[in-house]
C-alpha positions in Angstrom: 0.0 0.0 0.0 2.8 2.4 0.9 4.6 1.6 -2.3 1.5 2.3 -4.3 1.0 5.6 -2.6 4.5 6.7 -3.4 4.1 5.7 -7.0 0.9 7.8 -7.3 2.6 10.8 -5.8 5.5 10.5 -8.2 3.1 10.2 -11.1 1.3 13.3 -9.9 4.5 15.3 -9.7 5.5 14.3 -13.2 2.2 15.3 -14.5 2.5 18.7 -12.8 5.9 19.3 -14.2 4.8 18.3 -17.7 1.9 20.7 -17.5 4.2 23.6 -16.3 6.6 23.1 -19.2 3.9 22.9 -21.8 3.4 25.8 -24.2 0.6 28.2 -23.4 -2.8 27.6 -25.0 -4.7 29.8 -27.3 -5.9 32.2 -24.5 -4.5 35.6 -25.2 -6.3 37.5 -22.5 -4.3 40.4 -21.0 -2.9 43.9 -21.8 -0.3 44.0 -24.6 2.1 46.6 -25.9 3.5 46.7 -29.4 7.2 45.8 -29.7 8.3 48.3 -32.3 11.7 46.8 -33.0 10.2 43.4 -33.9 7.1 44.6 -35.8 6.4 45.7 -39.3 5.1 49.2 -39.5 3.0 51.3 -41.9 6.0 52.2 -44.1 7.0 48.5 -44.4 3.6 47.4 -45.4 3.1 50.2 -47.9 6.4 49.2 -49.6 5.3 45.6 -49.7 2.0 46.6 -51.4 3.9 48.6 -54.0 6.2 45.7 -54.7 3.2 43.4 -55.1 1.5 45.9 -57.5 4.7 46.2 -59.6 5.0 42.4 -59.8 1.4 41.9 -60.9 1.7 44.8 -63.4 4.8 43.3 -64.9 3.2 39.8 -65.1 0.2 41.4 -66.9 2.5 43.2 -69.3 4.4 40.0 -70.1 1.1 38.1 -70.8 -0.1 40.9 -73.1 3.2 40.9 -75.0 3.2 37.2 -75.3 -0.3 37.1 -76.9 0.2 40.1 -79.3 3.8 39.6 -80.5 3.2 36.5 -82.8 0.3 38.2 -84.6 2.4 41.3 -85.2 5.3 39.3 -86.5 3.2 37.4 -89.0 1.4 40.4 -90.5 4.3 42.8 -90.9 7.4 43.0 -93.1 10.8 41.5 -92.2 11.9 44.9 -90.8 8.7 45.3 -88.8 9.0 41.8 -87.3 12.5 42.4 -86.1 11.5 45.7 -84.4 8.7 44.1 -82.4 10.8 41.1 -81.5 13.4 43.3 -79.9 10.9 45.2 -77.9 9.4 42.0 -76.6 12.8 40.7 -75.4 13.5 43.9 -73.6 10.1 43.7 -71.8 10.8 40.2 -70.6 14.2 41.1 -69.2 12.7 44.0 -67.3 9.9 41.9 -66.0 12.3 39.3 -64.6 14.0 42.1 -62.6 10.8 43.3 -61.1 9.7 39.8 -60.2 12.9 39.5 -58.1 12.2 42.7 -56.3 8.7 41.5 -55.4 9.9 39.0 -52.9 9.7 39.2 -49.2 10.3 42.5 -47.5 12.6 43.2 -44.6 11.2 43.6 -41.1 12.0 46.6 -39.1 10.4 48.7 -36.5 10.0 52.4 -36.6 7.7 53.1 -33.7 5.3 54.6 -36.3 1.8 53.7 -35.3 0.3 56.9 -36.5 -2.1 57.0 -39.5 0.1 59.3 -41.6 1.1 56.4 -43.8 -2.4 55.1 -44.2 -2.0 55.5 -47.9 1.1 55.5 -50.1 1.6 56.5 -53.7 4.4 55.5 -56.1 3.7 56.6 -59.7 1.6 54.2 -61.7 1.6 51.7 -58.7 -1.4 53.7 -57.4 -2.6 54.4 -53.9 -3.2 51.5 -51.6 -5.0 51.8 -48.2 -3.6 50.1 -45.1 -5.5 48.1 -42.5 -7.5 50.5 -40.3 -6.3 48.6 -37.2 -2.7 49.5 -38.0 -3.0 53.0 -36.5 -4.8 51.8 -33.4 -3.1 48.6 -32.3 -0.1 49.9 -30.3 -1.9 48.8 -27.1 -4.4 45.9 -27.0 -6.7 44.9 -24.1 -7.9 41.4 -24.8 -10.7 39.6 -23.0 -11.2 36.0 -24.1 -13.3 33.0 -23.1 -14.3 29.8 -24.7 -16.8 31.4 -27.1 -15.6 35.0 -27.7 -12.6 37.3 -28.0 -13.0 41.0 -27.4 -10.1 43.3 -28.3 -10.1 47.0 -27.2 -8.0 49.0 -29.6 -6.2 52.2 -28.8 -8.7 54.5 -30.6 -11.6 53.1 -28.5 -12.9 50.7 -31.2 -13.8 47.1 -30.1 -12.9 44.2 -32.3 -15.2 41.3 -31.2 -15.3 37.9 -32.7 -17.2 34.8 -31.8 -15.1 31.7 -32.0 -17.6 29.6 -33.9 -16.3 30.5 -37.4 -19.4 32.4 -38.2 -19.3 36.1 -39.4 -20.8 38.7 -37.1 -20.9 42.5 -37.4 -18.2 44.4 -35.4 -15.9 47.5 -35.3 -18.9 49.8 -34.9 -20.7 48.1 -37.7 -18.0 48.7 -40.3 -16.9 45.1 -40.7 -17.9 41.5 -40.6 -15.7 39.5 -38.3 -15.3 35.8 -37.6 -12.9 33.8 -35.5 -11.9 30.3 -34.5 -9.3 28.5 -32.4 -7.1 25.7 -33.6 -4.0 24.0 -32.2 -2.9 26.8 -30.0 -3.6 29.5 -32.6 -6.5 31.9 -33.1 -7.6 33.2 -36.5 -9.6 36.4 -36.7 -10.9 37.3 -40.2 -12.1 40.9 -40.9 -14.0 41.9 -44.0 -14.6 45.6 -44.4 -17.5 47.2 -46.3 -15.1 48.4 -49.1 -14.1 44.8 -49.9 -10.7 44.9 -48.2 -9.9 41.9 -46.0 -7.6 41.3 -43.1 -6.9 37.9 -41.7 -5.0 37.7 -38.4 -3.2 34.7 -37.0 -2.6 35.0 -33.3 0.0 32.8 -31.7 2.5 32.7 -28.9 6.2 33.2 -29.6 8.3 30.0 -29.2 9.3 31.0 -25.6 5.7 31.7 -24.7 6.5 35.3 -23.6 5.2 37.3 -26.5 2.1 37.6 -28.7 2.7 37.4 -32.4 -0.1 38.6 -34.7 0.6 37.8 -38.4 -1.7 39.7 -40.7 -2.6 39.0 -44.3 -4.0 42.1 -46.0 -6.0 41.7 -49.3 -7.1 44.5 -51.5 -9.7 44.2 -54.3 -7.3 45.8 -56.7 -4.5 43.3 -56.1 -4.5 39.6 -56.9 -2.5 38.4 -53.9 -2.5 39.4 -50.2 0.5 40.9 -48.5 1.7 39.7 -45.1 3.0 41.6 -42.2 3.8 40.9 -38.5 3.0 42.7 -35.2 4.7 41.5 -32.0 3.5 42.3 -28.5 4.9 42.1 -25.0 2.7 41.9 -21.9 2.0 44.8 -19.7 2.3 43.8 -16.0 
């Protein structure tokens, strides 16, 4: 009997130690402050949007040249065919260069959480809006239970999502929001009235000390979304 009691106590201690060393779950309740040095800011995201726009514009130009060049070459004289062939080759070379620059963007903080970069312009790349939350997420107050997550933003707005995967109106009626939990992560998807979409993936850092929110920002005028990261430390 005594030996059995000792074994039960040892098993209990091992279970407690295993639980203490386990990574935190998907409960992100608390007060969080943005870690500027380890977060993408408005300038970073605006540059990534311009890169994506240039890449898509170059791909569209290449497709157009690819479909028109054969017809032009067959209908023109020898001199005309040579002229158009040279232009097409130049376009393809330039397109390759732009494609390379459209890769991932560097991460750097700037402490810029103002809304002054809420739109950026770069010639024919156009003007691209940034997520409205980007100017109000320097401090987050998060209340979460098994069914709902409620996020108080710095400008007074509340981002509320039910964790059943169903869309519900939030952000003062300006967006439809849905959320769900899965394997230690939380996904919050926001669709604004103008067609822009922000999908956030909330997760703990590997050491369990920071909150990492990875955003995927999709504009109706671009084919692909652009990703960015916001990292938070707890306020104690």
